N, C-alpha and C positions, 0 to 999 in steps of 0.2 A: 503493499499499500504506499502511496506517496506522502503520508503523514505520519509523525510519531504516535499520535493518538488516533485510533480508528474512529471514524465518524459515521454514525448509523442514523439513517432517517427512517422512522417507523411510520408507515402510511396506513391509515385506516379509512376506507371508503364507506361513507355513511349515507344511507337513505331511510329515513324514518326508523332509525335504530331504537328509539325509545329507551327503555331502562337497560336493554341489552348493551348498547354502546357505552353507556355509562359504566357498566360493570367492566367492560373491555378496557376503557381508558383507566379505570382505577387499578386494574391488574398491571397495566403497563407502568403506572406511577409508582408501584411498589417494587419495580425491578431494581436490583443491585448490579451495576455494570462497570466494575473496575477496569480502567484502561480503555473504555469506549465512551466516546462523546455522543450522547443520544438526544435527538430531537423527535418530537412526536408531532405528526401532521395529520389532521382530520380533513379529508375532501368531502365536503357535504354536497350531495347531488340534489339540491333543491328540496330538502326535507320539509314537510308541512306539519310534523308532529312536535316541533319545538325542541327536538333533541340537539340541534346545533347550538341553540341559545343556552340549553342546560350545560353543554360542555364548556362554552365560554364562561359561564357563571361559576361553575365548580372547579374547573381546570384551567385557570388563566394562563398557565405556562404552555398549553397546547395551542399550536398554530392552526387556525381554521381557514381553509381555502374554500370559497363558496362558488359552486357552479350555478349558473342561472337556470339550468335545466338538468334533468337526470341523464347523465351520459354513460351510465352503466359502470360495472366494475372496471373494465378495461380503460374507458376514458377517465375515470376518476383516478385510478392508479397512475395513468400517464400524466394527468395534471399535477399530481403530487410530486411525481419524479422530476417533471420539468421545472418545478418551483422549490427545488431542494438541492443540496450539494453533498449529501452523504456519499461516502465511498461505497457503503452498502445500503441497499434498499430493503427494509424489513416490512413484509406484508402480513397482516392479520385481519380475519374477517371481523365486522363489526359485532357479529353475534357470538364471538369467541372470548374466552378468558385465558390469559397467559399465566401458566404455572410459574412459581418462583424459579428463577434461574433461566427462564425461556430465552431472553435476550442474549445473555453471555453465551449460551450454548448454541444458538442458531448462527451467531456471527463468527464463532471461534474457528471453524474450518477456513473461512475467508480471510482470516488474519494471519494463518499460517503461510509463510513464504513458500513452503514446500508444496502448497496446494494452489499454485498460481493459474492452473487450468480448470479449477472448480469455478463454475459460473454461479451456481445456485445451491442452496441448502434447504432441504425440506424438512418440516417439523414432524413430531409424533403428535398427530391430531386425534384425540379421543372423543367420542360422542359424549355430550352432557347427559347426566343421569346414570341409571342403571337399568339393566335389561333382563327379561326373562323370556324363555322359549315361548312362541305363540304359533304352533302349528295351525294351519288353516285360516288364520287371521287375514282378511283382505287388506288391512291397513298396515300390516307389519312391515318392518324393514326386512329385506331379503338378501342373504349372503350369496356368493358365487356358487356355493354348493346347494342352494336352495333352502337353506334353514331360515326360518322366520322368528323375528325377535320384536318385542314391544317393550317400550319404557315402563318401569315400575311406576305405579301411581305416587303422587307426592305424599299421600297419607299411608303409604304401605309400611309394614314393619321395617325398623331400621336395620340395614344390612342386607336387605332383600335384593336379589339379582346381582349381575356382575357388570363390570365395565367392558366396553367394546371399543375397537378401534375404528376411527373414520378413515384415516389415511396415514401411510408411511411413504408417501410419494405417488406419483402418477405412472401408470402403465398404458400401453397401446396394445390393442388386440389385432389379430390378422385381418379384421374387417375395419380397422381404423377407429374402433370404439375406445375412447379415453375412459379410464377408470381409476379409482383409488386402490393402490396396493394395500393389502391387509384388511379390506373392508369388511367389517363385522368379525374380525378375528378377535380372540380374547387378548388381554394385555400381556400375556406371556409371550413377548416377541423379541426376546434377546438375540435370537439368530437372524433377524432381518438383515440382509445384506446392506452394507453402507452405500454401495453404488446403486442408483436407481435411475430409471429413464428420465422421469421428469419430477417437478416439484408441484406441490399443491399451493395455489394462491391463497388458501385459507390460513397458511402459516409458513412463511419462507423467507429467506434472505437471498438477495440477488446482488452480484457484483456490478457496479456501475460500468466498469471498464467492459464487461461482457455485453452489456446492453449497447454500449457504444458501437459494437461491431455488428449486431444483428438487428437493432431497432427495438422499440418498445412494444407493448401489447397492441394487438389489432383492434382498434376501436369499433370496427365494423361488426365484430363478433358481440359487442355489448356486454354480454354476460355468458358464462360457461364456455369452456375449451380454450379461453384465451391463455390460460397457463400451459395447457397441452401444446398449443401452437407455438408459444414462445420457447418452451423447452425443446421442441422439435427443431426449431431454427438454431438454437444454441448447440444442440447435438450435432447437426450438420456442419456447423462452424468449428467443430472440434473441441467444444467445451464439455465438461462433465457436470453431473449433478449428484450430491450426496445426501444421505439421510442422517439426521442428528437426533438419536434416540432421547438424548438429555434435554431436547427443546420440546416441551409439551405444552399443548393448549387444549382446552375443553371447548367443543364446538356444538352449537345448536343447529344441527345440520338442516339447510334450506329454510331457516327461520323467516327469511324475507320474502321467498317466493313460493315455498311449499313444493315437496318432491312430486306431487301429482297435479300440479297446476297446469293449465293450458300453456302459460308462459314458460315454465320449466320444460315441458315436454317439447314444445315448438322450437325453442332455442337449442335444446340438446340435439334434436334431429338435424336442424339446419346447419348448426355449427360443426357437428361431427362430420358431415359430408364435405363442407367447405374446407375444413382443416385438412381432411384426407386428400382432397383434391389438390391443395397446394402443396403439401408436404410428401404425401405418400406415393406408392407406385400405382399404375394403372389398375393392376389386379386388386389392390386394396380398395380403390375407388369403386370399382364394379361390385366388389363384395359388400361395401357399405351401403350402396344403393339397393342391392338385392336384399340384404337383410332388413333393411328399413322397410322395403316393400312386403317382405314376409310378416313383419310385426304388424303392419297396417292390415294386411288380409286377416290375420288371427284376431285382431281387435274387432274388425268389421264382423267377422263370423260370431264372435261373442255378442256384439250388440244386436245382431239379427236374432240370435238364438234366445236372447234375454232382453226384452224391451225395457226392463227396469234397470238394467246395468248402466248406470250413469258414468261410471269410471270408463267403461268401454267406449262410450260415445264421445267422452272428452278425448280419449287416446286416439280415436279415429280422426277427429277433426284436427287435433293438434299435430299428429304425425303427418296427415296429408298436407296440411299447410306448411310445415316445416320442410317436407320433401319438395313440394312445388317451389318454395322460395330458394332452396338450395340449388335445384337444377336451373332455375332462371338466373341465378347469380353467378354460377360457375365460370361462364366464359369471361365475363369482366373480372371476376375476383381473381383467377389464376393468372390473368395476363397483366394485372395491376402490379407494377414493378416496385411499389413503395416498400414492401417488405419481403417480396419473393426472392428466395435463395440468397438473402443478404449474408455475405461473408461465408458461403457454403464452401467446404472443403470435401465433403463426402457425397457420393451419389445417393439418389433416393433409395436405392436398394439396401442401403445400410441398415434400414429399420428392421429388415428380416432378423437381424441379430438381437433385437429387443422385443419383438411381438410375443404376445402370450395368447393362449387359447381364448376363443370367445365364450 
């Protein structure tokens, strides 16, 4: 790093974060970071709930940058990066709480001169609350193995349930599906490899010098997959990403948008296909479109078979709209040179070494 003291800018993108964002800022204010000069920046995306004013009232040392409109996570993060000077950019969701030692642990690998090709460090993100198995529940969180979990009720017996992992970094499947590594695993994760394909924007540190080589987040994605896209570009430019188990945050997953909302579903479908089109191989793109079509068909069949299945109807509409939007945007999106192949050293086929099963 070019300075004797490492400078870290923590960016919290806020949109109507309510009490959650205040808990986030409070957890950051309690961090002890010897040898690291920390500034906390909140980028407020035109909140209407007054949370930006509450931050200013209770945390006067926090710098607030106000956007006149909601520019999404990608745009908000970029606005914060452009208006700060930290050697390292630390990201944490506004609905997350940083555990003690989070900041020191997340920036430590980037302060090590022997890790000068490490572009980003991803946190150990745990789901808030505790969970119990919930077989057959239509509203449960579902693991890669199909196991279903539900949060323990607030008034449950103390000690009920177990803690589960949200993410130890990002992975990409053979059909371009970006997903959290260790999703819904138990917290017994000591053997998780340090090297991981990508970082989670919900808790990560990024080297500014690496961003200078590949560009910032793609604001056209607005929200979801912007971290996978940036990690993909960093990888192609020869940078690496590491996992810091000691950097823990507790996250209320999808508190802002809901994991079954039309917004979440549509943006996930659209952005998955766009990011695969720009970064992946043609085979991955064809697979991404085909799997999306298959999901749409299955949801439509459920909706026809059960007229009362509102979740199926929502999925049909959101998936169809996301697919149509992606296909319409692909020609202009992949030909736009603003971020395409920035600093690339590796061919697109390098991703074969990193993909996991769907």
